[in-house]
C-alpha positions in Angstrom: 115.4 97.2 65.1 114.7 100.5 66.9 113.7 99.9 70.5 110.3 101.3 71.4 109.1 100.5 67.8 107.0 97.6 66.8 108.6 94.8 65.0 108.1 94.1 61.3 105.7 91.5 60.3 107.3 88.0 60.4 107.0 85.9 57.3 109.9 83.4 58.0 109.2 79.8 58.7 108.3 79.1 62.3 111.1 76.5 62.6 113.7 79.3 62.2 112.3 81.3 65.1 113.4 81.5 68.6 110.7 81.3 71.4 110.3 83.6 74.4 108.7 82.3 77.5 107.0 85.2 79.2 105.1 86.1 82.2 102.2 88.4 81.4 101.4 91.0 84.0 97.9 91.8 85.1 96.2 88.6 83.9 94.4 85.7 85.5 96.5 82.9 86.8 95.6 80.5 84.0 97.1 82.7 81.2 99.9 84.3 83.2 102.9 82.3 81.6 102.9 81.9 77.8 105.1 81.4 74.9 105.6 83.8 71.9 107.7 83.7 68.7 110.6 86.1 68.6 110.6 88.0 65.3 114.0 88.0 63.5 114.5 91.7 64.1 114.5 91.1 67.9 116.4 87.9 67.9 119.8 89.6 68.5 118.5 91.8 71.3 116.1 89.8 73.3 117.3 88.2 76.6 115.7 87.1 79.8 114.6 90.0 81.9 113.4 92.2 78.9 110.0 94.0 79.3 108.0 93.3 76.1 104.6 94.0 74.7 102.6 90.9 73.7 99.3 90.2 71.9 96.7 88.5 74.1 93.3 88.0 72.7 92.2 91.5 71.4 94.6 93.5 73.4 98.3 94.1 74.0 99.9 93.6 77.5 103.1 93.9 79.3 105.1 90.8 79.9 108.5 90.0 81.3 110.7 87.5 79.4 111.9 84.7 81.7 113.5 82.4 79.1 114.5 82.6 75.4 114.9 79.2 73.7 117.2 78.8 70.9 114.9 76.8 68.6 111.2 76.4 68.4 109.8 73.1 69.6 107.6 71.1 67.2 104.5 71.7 69.4 105.1 75.5 68.9 105.2 75.6 65.2 102.0 76.9 63.7 100.3 78.6 66.7 102.7 81.0 68.4 102.1 84.7 68.0 105.1 87.0 67.6 106.1 89.5 70.3 105.0 93.0 69.5 107.7 95.2 71.0 110.8 95.3 73.2 110.1 98.3 75.5 113.6 99.2 76.6 117.1 98.5 75.2 118.3 97.1 78.5 116.5 94.3 80.3 114.3 95.5 83.2 115.6 92.6 85.3 119.2 91.4 85.2 120.4 87.9 86.0 120.7 88.4 89.8 117.1 89.7 90.1 115.8 86.9 87.9 117.5 84.4 90.3 116.1 86.3 93.2 112.5 86.0 91.9 113.1 82.3 91.3 114.4 81.9 94.9 111.2 83.7 96.2 109.0 81.3 94.3 110.8 78.3 95.8 111.3 79.6 99.3 107.9 81.2 99.8 106.0 78.4 98.1 104.5 80.5 95.5 104.0 80.2 91.7 106.6 82.1 89.7 103.9 84.3 87.8 102.4 85.2 91.1 105.8 86.4 92.3 106.4 88.5 89.2 103.0 90.1 89.3 103.3 90.8 93.1 106.7 92.7 92.8 106.2 94.6 89.5 104.6 97.9 90.3 101.9 99.5 88.1 104.4 101.8 86.7 105.9 99.1 84.4 102.5 97.7 83.1 101.4 98.7 79.7 98.2 97.7 78.1 96.2 98.5 75.0 92.5 99.4 74.8 90.1 100.3 72.1 89.3 103.9 71.8 86.9 105.8 69.6 87.7 109.2 67.9 86.1 111.3 65.3 87.1 110.3 61.8 85.8 113.4 60.2 83.9 116.4 61.3 80.2 116.0 60.7 78.5 118.5 58.3 75.7 120.7 59.4 73.2 118.5 57.6 74.5 115.4 59.3 74.3 117.0 62.7 70.7 118.0 62.0 69.9 114.4 61.7 71.5 113.3 64.9 69.4 112.1 67.8 70.2 113.2 71.3 72.6 110.4 72.1 74.5 110.8 68.8 74.9 114.5 69.5 76.2 113.7 73.1 78.7 111.2 71.7 80.1 113.6 69.0 80.4 116.4 71.5 82.3 114.1 73.9 84.7 112.8 71.1 85.4 116.5 70.0 87.1 116.9 73.4 89.3 113.8 73.2 89.2 110.1 72.2 87.3 107.9 74.6 86.6 104.2 75.3 83.0 102.7 74.9 82.8 102.5 78.8 83.7 106.1 79.1 81.2 107.2 76.6 78.4 105.2 78.3 79.2 106.7 81.6 79.2 110.3 80.1 76.5 110.0 77.6 74.1 107.4 79.1 72.8 104.0 78.0 72.1 105.1 74.4 75.8 105.7 73.7 76.4 102.1 72.5 73.7 102.4 69.7 74.8 105.9 68.8 78.4 104.7 68.5 77.5 101.9 66.1 75.5 104.3 63.9 78.3 106.8 63.8 80.9 104.2 62.9 78.7 102.9 60.2 78.4 106.3 58.7 82.2 106.7 58.7 82.1 109.7 61.3 83.8 107.8 64.1 86.7 105.3 63.9 87.9 102.8 66.3 91.6 102.5 67.1 93.9 100.7 69.5 95.7 102.9 72.0 98.6 101.8 74.2 98.6 103.3 77.6 101.4 103.2 80.2 105.0 104.0 80.6 106.1 101.9 77.5 108.7 104.3 76.1 111.9 105.5 77.4 111.2 108.6 79.6 113.0 111.8 78.7 113.7 114.7 80.9 111.9 118.1 80.1 113.7 121.4 80.4 111.7 124.6 80.8 113.1 127.5 78.7 112.0 131.0 78.2 110.7 132.0 74.8 112.4 135.1 73.4 110.8 138.4 74.2 108.8 136.8 77.0 109.1 140.0 79.2 106.8 141.7 76.7 103.9 139.5 77.6 102.7 139.9 81.2 102.0 136.5 82.9 98.7 136.0 84.8 98.9 135.5 88.5 101.5 135.4 91.2 102.5 131.7 90.7 103.0 132.2 87.0 105.3 135.1 87.7 107.3 133.0 90.2 107.8 130.2 87.8 108.9 132.6 85.0 111.3 134.3 87.5 112.8 130.9 88.5 113.5 130.1 84.8 114.9 133.6 84.1 117.3 133.5 87.0 118.5 130.0 86.3 121.8 129.1 84.6 121.4 129.2 80.8 117.7 130.5 81.4 116.4 126.9 81.7 115.3 124.6 84.6 114.4 121.0 84.7 110.7 120.5 85.0 111.2 117.9 87.7 113.2 120.3 89.8 110.6 123.0 89.4 107.9 120.5 90.6 110.0 119.4 93.6 110.6 123.0 94.7 107.0 124.1 94.1 104.4 121.4 94.0 101.9 122.1 91.1 104.5 123.8 89.0 103.9 121.2 86.2 100.3 122.5 85.5 101.5 126.1 85.6 104.3 125.4 83.1 102.0 123.8 80.7 99.6 126.8 80.9 102.6 129.1 80.3 103.6 126.9 77.4 100.1 127.1 75.8 100.4 130.9 76.0 103.8 130.9 74.3 105.7 132.2 77.2 107.9 129.1 77.8 108.8 126.0 75.8 109.3 122.4 76.9 112.4 120.8 75.4 113.5 117.1 75.7 117.0 116.8 77.1 119.0 113.7 78.3 119.1 113.7 82.0 122.5 113.9 83.4 123.9 111.9 86.3 126.0 113.5 88.9 128.9 111.3 89.9 130.9 113.8 92.0 129.9 114.3 95.7 128.2 117.6 96.4 129.7 117.8 99.9 132.8 116.5 101.6 132.9 113.4 103.6 133.1 113.6 107.4 136.1 112.3 109.3 135.3 108.9 110.8 135.7 107.9 114.4 138.1 105.0 115.1 135.1 102.6 115.4 133.5 103.8 112.2 136.8 103.6 110.4 137.3 100.0 111.5 133.9 99.1 110.3 134.4 101.0 107.0 137.7 99.4 106.3 136.3 95.9 106.9 133.2 96.4 104.5 135.0 98.4 101.8 137.3 95.4 101.1 134.3 93.5 100.0 133.1 96.4 97.9 136.4 96.7 96.1 136.9 92.9 95.7 133.3 92.5 94.4 132.8 89.9 97.1 129.6 88.8 98.8 129.6 89.0 102.6 126.9 90.0 105.0 127.8 92.5 107.8 125.7 93.2 110.8 126.5 96.8 111.7 125.4 97.0 115.4 125.8 100.7 116.4 124.2 102.5 119.3 121.9 105.4 118.4 123.7 108.4 117.1 126.9 106.4 116.6 127.3 107.5 113.0 126.0 104.5 110.9 124.7 106.8 108.2 128.1 108.3 107.6 129.5 104.8 107.2 126.8 104.1 104.6 127.6 107.3 102.8 131.3 106.7 102.5 130.7 103.0 101.4 128.4 104.3 98.7 131.1 106.7 97.5 133.6 103.8 97.2 130.9 101.8 95.4 130.4 104.6 92.8 134.1 105.0 92.5 134.2 101.3 91.5 131.6 102.0 88.7 128.8 100.1 90.4 125.4 101.0 91.8 124.2 101.0 95.4 120.8 100.1 96.9 119.9 101.7 100.3 116.7 100.3 102.0 114.8 101.9 104.8 111.7 100.3 106.5 109.3 103.3 106.1 108.6 106.0 103.6 108.8 108.5 106.5 112.3 107.6 106.9 113.1 107.7 103.2 112.6 111.5 103.1 115.1 112.1 105.8 117.7 109.7 104.5 117.3 111.1 101.0 118.4 114.6 102.2 121.6 113.1 103.6 122.5 111.2 100.4 121.5 114.0 98.0 123.6 116.5 100.0 126.5 114.2 99.3 125.9 112.8 95.9 123.5 115.2 94.2 121.4 114.0 91.3 123.1 110.5 91.3 120.4 109.7 94.0 116.9 108.5 93.1 114.1 107.5 95.5 111.2 105.2 94.7 108.3 104.2 96.9 104.6 103.4 96.8 103.5 106.8 97.8 104.8 108.3 94.5 102.5 108.7 91.6 103.2 106.4 88.5 105.2 109.1 86.8 107.5 109.7 89.7 108.0 106.0 90.4 108.7 105.2 86.8 111.1 108.1 86.5 113.2 106.6 89.4 113.1 103.2 87.9 114.0 104.3 84.5 116.9 106.5 85.8 118.1 103.5 87.6 117.8 101.2 84.6 119.7 103.7 82.4 122.5 104.1 85.0 121.7 107.7 85.6 120.6 107.0 89.2 123.7 105.4 90.7 122.2 105.2 94.3 118.5 104.1 94.8 116.8 104.6 98.1 113.4 103.3 99.3 111.5 100.8 101.3 111.2 97.1 100.6 109.8 97.4 97.1 113.0 99.0 95.8 114.6 95.6 96.2 113.1 94.7 92.8 114.1 98.0 91.0 116.1 97.6 87.7 119.7 98.1 89.2 122.1 96.2 86.9 125.4 96.3 88.6 125.0 96.2 92.3 128.0 96.9 94.3 126.5 97.4 97.7 123.2 96.8 99.5 122.4 98.5 102.8 119.4 97.6 104.9 119.0 100.3 107.5 117.0 99.6 110.7 117.2 95.9 109.7 115.1 94.9 112.8 112.0 96.7 111.6 108.9 94.6 111.0 107.9 96.9 108.1 110.4 95.0 105.9 108.0 92.0 106.0 105.4 92.1 103.2 101.9 91.2 104.6 100.0 90.7 101.4 100.2 88.5 98.3 103.7 87.0 98.6 104.7 87.4 102.2 108.4 87.9 101.7 111.0 89.5 104.1 113.0 92.2 102.2 115.9 91.9 104.7 116.4 88.3 104.0 115.9 88.8 100.2 118.5 91.5 100.3 121.1 89.2 101.4 120.0 86.7 98.7 120.3 89.4 96.1 123.7 90.4 97.4 125.0 86.9 97.0 123.8 86.7 93.4 125.3 90.1 92.7 128.6 89.4 94.3 128.6 92.4 96.6 128.3 93.0 100.4 125.1 93.4 102.3 125.2 95.7 105.3 122.4 95.2 107.9 122.4 98.1 110.3 120.6 98.7 113.5 121.0 99.9 117.1 118.7 96.9 118.1 119.3 94.0 115.7 116.7 91.3 115.4 117.2 88.1 117.3 117.5 86.2 114.0 120.3 88.6 112.7 122.1 88.4 116.1 122.0 84.6 116.0 123.3 84.6 112.4 126.2 86.8 113.6 126.9 84.5 116.5 127.0 81.4 114.3 129.2 83.1 111.8 126.9 83.5 108.9 127.1 87.3 109.3 130.0 89.3 110.4 129.3 91.5 113.5 130.7 95.1 113.5 130.1 97.3 116.4 129.9 101.0 117.1 129.7 101.3 120.9 130.1 105.0 121.2 128.2 108.0 120.1 129.7 110.6 117.8 132.1 112.9 119.6 131.7 110.6 122.6 128.4 112.2 123.5 126.8 110.4 126.5 123.7 108.3 126.1 120.5 109.8 127.3 119.7 109.3 130.9 116.7 107.1 131.3 114.1 107.3 134.1 111.5 104.6 134.7 108.2 106.0 136.2 106.0 103.2 137.8 102.5 104.2 137.0 101.1 101.9 139.7 102.6 104.3 142.4 101.6 107.5 140.6 98.6 109.3 142.0 95.6 109.1 139.8 95.4 112.5 138.0 92.1 114.4 137.9 90.0 114.6 134.8 91.1 116.9 132.0 89.1 120.1 132.1 87.0 120.6 129.1 87.4 117.2 127.6 84.4 115.2 126.2 83.4 112.5 128.7 86.4 110.2 129.3 86.3 108.8 132.8 90.1 107.9 132.5 92.4 110.9 131.8 95.6 110.6 129.9 98.2 109.3 132.5 100.9 111.9 132.4 103.0 111.5 135.5 104.5 114.3 137.5 108.1 113.5 136.5 107.2 113.6 132.8 105.2 116.9 133.1 108.1 118.5 135.1 110.6 117.3 132.5 108.5 118.8 129.7 108.2 122.2 131.6 111.9 122.3 132.3 112.8 121.4 128.7 110.5 124.1 127.4 112.0 126.7 129.8 115.5 125.9 128.5 114.4 126.3 124.9 114.8 122.5 124.2 112.5 120.3 122.1 110.7 117.2 123.2 109.2 114.1 121.6 106.3 112.3 123.3 105.6 108.8 122.1 102.6 106.7 122.2 101.8 103.9 119.9 98.1 104.6 119.5 96.5 107.2 117.3 93.0 108.8 117.6 91.5 110.5 120.6 89.6 107.7 122.4 90.3 104.1 121.7 86.6 103.4 121.6 83.2 104.7 122.6 80.9 102.8 125.0 77.6 103.3 126.5 77.6 103.8 130.3 73.8 102.9 130.3 73.7 99.6 128.5 77.4 98.7 128.0 77.4 98.8 124.2 80.8 99.3 122.6 80.7 100.9 119.1 82.4 98.3 117.0 83.4 98.1 113.3 80.6 96.4 111.4 83.1 94.7 109.2 85.9 93.8 111.7 86.2 92.2 115.0 87.5 95.4 116.6 86.0 98.6 118.2 86.3 101.8 116.2 88.6 104.6 117.3 87.1 108.0 118.0 88.8 111.0 116.3 87.7 114.3 117.8 88.9 116.5 114.9 85.9 115.6 112.7 84.0 113.6 115.3 84.4 110.4 113.4 84.7 106.7 114.2 87.3 105.0 112.2 88.5 101.4 111.9 92.3 101.2 111.8 92.1 97.9 110.1 89.8 98.1 107.2 89.5 101.9 107.0 85.9 102.1 107.7 84.5 105.4 108.6 81.3 107.0 110.0 80.3 110.0 112.0 80.1 109.5 115.8 76.5 109.3 117.0 75.1 111.5 119.6 73.1 108.7 121.2 73.8 105.0 121.7 72.6 103.1 118.8 71.5 100.1 121.0 69.6 101.8 123.8 69.2 105.3 122.2 70.3 106.8 125.6 72.8 109.7 126.1 75.4 107.4 127.8 78.2 107.3 125.3 81.6 108.0 126.7 85.2 107.7 125.4 87.7 105.2 126.7 91.3 105.2 126.4 93.6 107.7 124.5 95.8 108.1 121.6 98.0 110.8 119.9 95.2 113.1 119.3 94.0 113.2 122.9 97.6 113.3 124.2 98.2 116.3 122.1 95.1 118.0 123.5 96.1 117.1 127.0 99.6 118.6 126.6 98.2 121.7 125.0 96.0 122.2 128.1 98.9 121.6 130.5 101.4 123.7 128.4 99.5 126.4 126.7 102.7 128.3 125.8 104.2 125.4 123.9 104.1 124.9 120.2 102.8 121.3 119.8 102.4 119.3 116.8 101.5 115.7 116.0 103.0 113.1 113.7 101.0 109.9 112.9 99.4 108.4 109.9 96.4 110.7 110.2 98.4 113.9 110.0 101.0 112.4 107.5 98.7 111.0 104.9 98.7 114.1 102.6 101.7 114.2 100.3 104.5 116.3 101.7 102.9 116.6 105.1 105.5 114.3 106.9 108.3 116.3 105.5 106.8 119.6 106.4 106.4 118.4 110.1 110.0 117.2 110.3 111.3 120.3 108.5 109.4 122.5 111.1 110.9 120.4 113.9 114.5 120.9 112.5 113.9 124.7 112.3 112.9 124.8 115.9 109.4 125.7 115.2 107.9 122.9 117.2 108.5 122.6 121.0 106.8 119.2 121.6 106.1 116.7 118.8 103.6 114.0 119.8 103.6 110.8 117.7 103.5 107.1 117.1 106.4 104.9 116.4 107.2 106.8 113.2 108.9 109.5 115.3 111.3 106.9 116.9 112.9 105.9 113.7 116.3 107.1 112.7 115.7 110.9 112.8 118.6 113.1 113.9 117.5 116.5 115.5 120.1 118.0 117.8 117.5 120.2 119.5 115.6 117.3 120.9 116.7 116.8 124.5 113.7 115.0 126.0 111.8 111.9 125.0 108.7 110.8 127.0 107.1 107.4 126.5 103.6 107.6 127.9 102.6 103.8 127.8 105.7 101.6 127.5 103.9 98.4 128.0 101.3 98.5 125.2 103.2 96.3 122.9 104.0 93.8 125.8 100.4 92.6 126.0 100.2 91.4 122.4 99.8 87.7 121.8 103.1 87.5 120.0 106.3 85.7 121.1 108.2 88.8 119.8 106.3 91.3 122.0 109.3 91.7 124.5 111.8 92.2 121.6 109.5 94.8 120.0 109.0 96.6 123.2 112.8 96.8 123.8 113.5 98.0 120.3 110.7 100.7 120.5 112.0 102.0 123.8 115.7 102.0 122.8 115.1 103.6 119.4 112.8 106.2 121.1 115.5 106.9 123.8 118.1 107.3 121.0 116.3 110.5 119.7 117.4 112.4 122.7 120.7 114.1 123.4 122.1 114.0 119.8 123.3 117.6 120.0 125.5 119.4 122.5 123.0 119.2 125.3 122.6 116.0 127.3 119.5 114.0 126.7 116.9 112.7 129.1 114.2 109.9 128.7 111.1 109.3 130.9 109.5 106.0 130.4 106.0 105.5 132.0 105.0 101.9 132.6 102.8 99.6 134.6 105.5 96.8 134.3 108.7 98.5 135.4 110.4 95.2 136.4 109.9 93.5 133.0 113.3 92.5 131.6 112.7 94.3 128.3 112.0 97.6 130.1 114.9 97.2 132.5 117.3 96.5 129.6 116.0 99.6 127.8 116.4 101.7 130.9 120.3 100.9 130.6 120.1 100.6 126.7 121.9 97.3 127.2 121.1 95.2 124.1 123.5 92.3 125.2 121.6 92.0 128.6 118.2 91.9 126.7 119.3 89.5 124.1 120.8 87.0 126.6 117.4 86.7 128.4 115.4 86.7 125.3 117.3 83.9 123.6 117.1 81.8 126.7 113.3 82.0 126.6 113.2 81.4 122.9 115.3 78.3 123.2 113.1 76.9 126.0 109.9 77.5 124.0 111.3 76.5 120.6 110.8 79.8 118.8 113.1 81.5 116.1 116.0 81.6 115.9 116.0 78.1 117.4 113.2 76.8 115.2 111.5 77.6 111.9 107.9 78.8 111.7 105.3 78.9 109.0 101.8 80.3 109.4 99.0 78.9 107.2 96.4 81.8 106.9 92.9 81.4 105.6 90.5 84.2 104.7 86.9 84.2 103.3 83.5 85.7 103.7 81.9 82.4 104.8 83.1 81.6 108.3 82.1 77.9 108.1 83.9 77.4 104.8 87.1 79.0 106.3 86.9 76.9 109.4 86.5 73.8 107.2 89.4 74.5 105.0 91.6 75.4 108.1 90.7 72.0 109.6 91.5 70.2 106.4 94.9 72.0 106.2 95.8 71.0 109.6 94.8 67.4 108.9 96.8 67.3 105.6 99.9 68.4 107.4 99.4 66.1 110.4 99.2 63.2 108.0 102.7 64.0 107.0 103.8 63.8 110.6 102.2 60.3 110.7 104.2 59.4 107.6 107.5 60.1 109.2 108.0 64.0 109.4 108.1 63.6 113.2 110.0 66.9 113.7 107.0 68.9 112.7 104.5 70.4 115.2 101.1 71.8 114.2 99.5 74.4 116.5 95.9 75.0 115.6 93.8 75.7 113.6 92.1 78.5 115.5 90.5 81.8 114.7 93.1 84.6 114.3 93.4 87.0 117.3 91.4 89.5 115.1 89.0 87.1 113.7 87.3 89.2 111.0 88.7 92.1 108.9 86.8 93.8 106.1 84.0 91.3 106.2 86.4 88.3 105.8 86.8 85.7 108.5 90.3 84.6 109.5 91.8 81.4 110.7 95.3 80.3 111.1 97.5 77.4 112.1 101.3 77.4 112.9 103.8 74.8 111.8 107.1 74.5 113.7 110.2 72.5 112.9 113.9 72.6 113.6 114.7 73.3 109.9 112.9 74.7 107.0 113.6 71.6 104.8 111.5 69.6 107.3 108.3 71.5 106.7 108.7 72.6 103.0 107.4 69.4 101.3 104.4 68.9 103.8 103.3 72.6 103.3 103.6 72.3 99.6 101.7 69.0 99.5 99.0 70.5 101.7 98.6 73.5 99.3 98.4 71.3 96.2 95.8 69.1 97.9 93.5 71.9 99.1 94.0 74.6 96.3 91.0 73.5 94.3 88.8 73.1 97.4 89.7 76.4 98.7 89.2 78.3 95.3 85.8 76.5 95.0 84.8 77.8 98.5 86.2 81.3 97.9 88.8 80.9 100.6 92.2 82.4 100.3 95.0 80.2 101.5 98.3 81.8 102.1 101.5 80.3 103.5 103.5 82.8 105.5 107.0 81.6 105.8 108.9 83.1 108.7 105.9 85.1 109.9 106.5 88.4 111.7 103.0 89.4 112.7 100.9 86.9 114.6 97.6 88.9 114.7 
């Protein structure tokens, strides 16, 4: 059969058919895993992992084949419907990925259908729906007899086919009756339309139509697009390249095509196997690490390497040269980064070396972009795929290398649906793919360090910066001894000004005078942390969450950084109606304003989730920083991760102890990692770097270790405390999380969950400890109350069965009470 075409009707006896067991995406739990007959035309092609179209009730939906049985069981005989279509020649998932998803279901105590539906993006989902279209143009006599609703429906369908819901929304309540009458009269027909990325994508090239110069284009942008095509090799440009260089070009091209000035032609996308730039000579330490890992690449052997390299030690160059060896061996590579912000930067490095062999996929892309990356990877055109945790499930069929950059970063932990850790799953996928996994970081997690110390991982170290550049000099400023600065002139209220110490201000001025660039880091955004009334004490809190709302000066709004709630900031206190509202605390927005007042000659910009939300905004800020167009960049932790800007010679940390005060056993580790990573941004060029860290806790061991950028010193102290308290890596944790709109129901189910697990302790599972239940530190988010309890044990095997039994016992009760019950294995966030 031809892939992408429907199978012919099946008339053979059911006993001769094979049966496909599939997981249907986008359906309720009770119908998620079903069996279908495999038509004879598909029998020789269909394997586990194929994406197929299946009939379900009156629609056709996407499903993933998880098993194909050789013969049909007797119970299947008369009732199985046949598969409709195989959507790609190659399976979307290969055997290593299928095994990975099975492992996820087992380890994270989740149903296999839930795992598939959680990791498959919307780009792979296809579904049919019923649309209505004009069957024939109505005559003038027929139109004269139409009522108002019928005229509106016909006018709408003249533009394009629509669903019944779309017609009702556009034409009003009378659309349903009008539609029935028009169908009965033969003027409108109903048809089934399949929507989604269900065919193989093709690349589109933009070509000039002959004699195009004779027709003048309209507008400057149309002329620019035509000029780009005219100047290109063979007078054609790939549409995706035009859109990348000039966002919005697709719409312009289609307008030009409608006018006959250009034509769109389908072409087979070409992969680029040859490097675009030459490799850089490795330092002795880099060469040793490369030689050790590359043997596993060449031997197609699984091994996990922990690449511990100080900041600016050249880990990226090691990744690049390993990827080149992987491509030479004819295999594909997966490079994972913790955040989308870091993806843009790393993509430039890889594309400079490997050209169009590199694809990137992440959740900020639209469906077309993401599917294009997945499809290129599936067809082998994209030999290297980059992206955050979700790229772990992309269709790469012959993995030869997996790189997890910044492996310590908590962003690798998924905090919704199936709460998996992508770093750990990358190691599992590498084991099934017979390839090495490289975990890289300047500040490896305690768990990875312990795995290296026990021999599960192999530690490789890069102790020196490239060209033996010195580490940045770090200065600790004790804010307890700093004189309290005066209030900012012209600021709105705020009894407590931004604590910018004299050493930090002097360092910023000196750096600016030398023509250097500075990064100023604070892990809070907004202008004020909250508004409170000085007359009655009222704090303006989010109505849907147990937190105060953050004040943003730009649009004078109050925003909840947990549920996304938004409202305009009031002029008077809503409780006492007095004019006593004042702002407390500060974030990146207020810090930027304070620096602009202190250093009016400096070009200051800000990078946080508020300024980076618009597509391309992050990349624009980083590009401006790289060009020297920004003197001081203020930002949250996203400015501390992985960026390499030689012009940055100063890093200032305004409040180093913010993360120390969180109710989390990892707070010291995260503080050390943040400070060390932030310090690593300074002095990566020819000029030496300087770091000024302001803190109210200068003697804390995490801050002292960060001052000397001494990872070993910090980890020794941290592991001593973890061992004493029985926390990972010396114990295993699972967090049972419960959420619901009814606080009493959530508390009741949480209490029942704790009791169910404790019964297993009485039954002999003495190694278990149950802490709680108790309300979560943030008890309510988005109108849902949250409770949690923690389970501790020396080994995962000792807690698996009690947790599974608890979930099975309470699943029906929780569903009946509209309470979501989640088991978070190896939790990362405690809030």
